N, C-alpha and C positions, 0 to 999 in steps of 0.2 A: 270137498273130498274127504276130509277128516271125519266129518259127521257121517257120511255114507259108510265109511269103513266101520266106525264104532257101532252103527245100527245094524250092520250086516250080521246074520246068524253065525257065520264062520268065525267072527271075531268077538263073539259074545263073552267069552271067558278070558280074553286076552288082557294082559296088563297094559298100563299106560306106556311103559317102556317098549313093549312089543309092538304096540300100535305106532309109536314114534319111529321105531326102526323100520317098520313097514312103509310108512309115509316117506321116510328118507330114501329108501330103496326105490320106491315108485317114482319119486321126483327125479332121481338120478337116471333111472332107466328111460323115462319118457323124454327128458330134456337131452339126454345123450343121443337118442334116436332122432330127435327133431332139431338137433344143434344147427345143422347147415341151413335150416329154414328160419331159425329164430335168432341166430347170432350175427350181428353186423350185416343183416340181409337187405337193408335199404341203401340207396345211393347217398342219402343224407348221412347215415352212419359211417359209411366208408370215407366220405369227404371229411367228416369231423375227426375221425381217427387219423387221417393223413395230416390234417392241419395241426392237430395237437402234437403229433409225433415230430413233425418238422420244426415246430416252434420250440419244443423241448430240446431238439438237436442243436438249435441255435443258442439257447440259453446255457447249454452245457459248456460252451466255449468260454464263458466269462462269469457266470454266477458263482459266487463263493459264499461260505456261511455268514460272513459279516454283512453281506447284502440283505440277508433275511433277519439280521439282528439276533443271530444265535450266539448265546454267551460262550466264551472260550471253554468254560468248565464242562459244557455239554457236547463238545466236539470230540467224538470218539470214532476214529476211522474204522476200527475193527468192528464195532457194533453197527455202524452205518453200512459197511460192506455186506454184513449178514442180512440187514433189512433190505438192501437193494436186491440181493439174490432171491430173497423170499418173494418180493413183489414181481420180479421178472419171471417167476414160475407160473404166473396167472394164466398164460395162454397154453400151458401144457395140459390143462384140464377142460372138460366139456360140460360139467354140471355146475349149477349155481353154488351149491354148497362147497365144492372143492375150490372154486375160484375165490369164494369168500374166505376160505381157510387161508389162502395165500395172503390176503389182505390182513387177516387177523394176526398171522405169524409176523408179518412185517411190523405192524403196529405194536405188537407185544414186545418186540425187540426194543423199539423206541421207548415204550413205557418202562421196561425194565432198566434201561439206561437212566431214565429220569429218576426212578426210585433209588438206584444205586448211588447216583450223584447226590440225591437228597440226603441219604443216610450218611454218606462218607464226608460230606461237606457241611452238614447241618444247614442245608439250604431249603427254604420253603418254596415248593413248586407252585406255579400259577396256572395249572391246568392247561387249557388249550393255548395259552400265550406261549408256553414252552413247547408243547407237543406239536402244534400245527406247523410252525416254521421248519422244524426238523423233518416232518413228513413231506412238506413241499420240496425241501432240498433232496430228500431221498427219492422222491418221484422224478425230479429232474435228472438225478444221477442214473436212475434205473431206466427211464424212458420206456415204461412197460408197453408192450405192443397192444394196439387196439384198446387203449385205456377207456375211451368213451363207450365203445361197444360192450366191454366187460362190465363196466359199472351199470349200464342200462340193462344188460342181461340179468345181473344179480337182482336189481330192483324189481324187474318185471316177473321173474320166475322163481325166486327164492320164497319159501313159505313165509307169510307175514308174521306168523307166531315166532319165527326164528330171528326176525330182524328187530330185536329189542335189546335193551340194556347195553352191555359193552359192545356187542356186535353192531348195534345201531350207531353208537358213538364213533367207532372206528370207520365204519362205512361213510358216515356223514362227513368226517374229517377228510377222507380221501376225495370225496366229491367236492369239498371246499378247496382242496389242493388243486384239483383239476380246474375249477373256476378261476382260481388265482392265476394259474398259468395262462389260461385263455385271455384274461384281462390284464396281464402284467404290463407295467409301464415303468418309467424311470422312478416315479415316486414310490412305487411298490418295493423297489430295490434300493431305496435310500440313495438315489443318484439323480443328477439333473437329466431331464428328458433328452436333451441333445446328446449327452454322453451315452445314454441308453440306446438311442437310435444309431449312434456311431458304432457301438459294440455289436448291435444286431446286423448292421450292414457289413462290418468286418467279418462276422461269422458267416454271413451268406457268401461273401467273396472267397473265404477260406474253403468252404464246402464246395463251391463251384470249381475252384482250382484243383481240389482233391479229386473230384469226379473226372474232370478233364484230363488230369495227369494219369489217373488209373486207366481211363479209356485208351489214351494214346500209348501208354507203356505196354499194354497188352498186345498191341499190334507190332511193336518194335522189339519186344522182349526176346523172341527166339533168335532173330538175326544178330542183335547186339550181344547176346550171351555167347553165340558162336564166335564172334570176333574176339571177345574177351578170352575165351578158352584157348583159341589159337595163339594169342599173343602171350598167354600166361600172366596177363596184367590184371590184378584185382581191382584196379581203378577203371577197367575197361567199361564196366556197366555205366559209369558216369561220364567218361570221356572216350567214347569208342573211336573217334577219328583224330585224337590229339596228335598222334605221331604219323598220320597218313600224309602222303604226298598228293597234291592236287591232281597230278596227271594219272595217278594210280587208281583213283576212285572210279568205280563202275557207276552206271546210271542209277542202279538200285540204291547204292550207297549215298549218292548225291541226294536222292529222294529222302532217304532216312535222315540225313544231316539237315535237310531243309525242315523236316517235321520236328526235329529236336530244336532247331532255331525258333520255330513258331511257338513251341512250348515255353522256351525261356522268355521270349518276348511277352507272351500272354501272362505268365506268372509275374514278371517284373511290373507290367502295367497294372495288374489287379492289386498287387501288394502296394504299389505306389499310391493308388487311389485310396486304399484302406488307411494307409499312414497319413495321408493328407486329411482324411475325414476325422481321424482320431486326434490330430494335432491342429484342428482348425482354430482353436482358441489359443492365442499366443500367451495368454496368462496362465494356461493350464498345460504344463509339459506332458508329453506322451506317456512318460512312466507313471504319472499320477493318475492317468485314466485307468491303468491296469491294477491299481491298488485295490 
């Protein structure tokens, strides 16, 4: 495409910068128009996006900086939050260049953090050994939507002449972060495999309880709120039938109370299972698992 434009009579007197701007505009126009047909368009892409997002959601429950051997001196919540927000913007854009800009902005925040720490602490940086673990942690914190499809879209449709130098380095590192997350295990996070699996199972149970609780509470919310407002009791949302007499309950209220009872039993059972899994080793107390 670039050769065709350069050889066309209309661009005979154009500068390299003008041609570059034209190519950037053409790429953005074409890919924006074809976005729905080219981005995450296959069943495999949709499945990969869902699996990665779900796995990151589980890892968010327990992965901490020390699991990735990130030195304390490099832990800066303010900078990390900014990097997270930049990466989460990636789905707001429809062109390869704009999506890549989000990745660049995220990685530059991390790189600036490393440079500042290096200058202020007279610390020699070790390149990817410092950069990649932080990027992995940022990716887990951000859980960017459709990570697989976004990376594939950039690799397929961004001009090859633009995927060089610093851009190539940052993109390659994010791809490495994605692969780390896909293949993560106990050893990857400096913990025993049994502990890792216990954490993952606990995270699944927690998510399941959260979804079940949200679904049930939506059906009960209106009636319980009404009871709370009538009694003027701020605790009514949690204990709507605490002061009710058995004889005064209507069939509808009995049904509501039964549903609340089922929620309590479900939560108790699942939490008990999670606690038993986490404390299965008598020599390893529960609180040490969460360190």
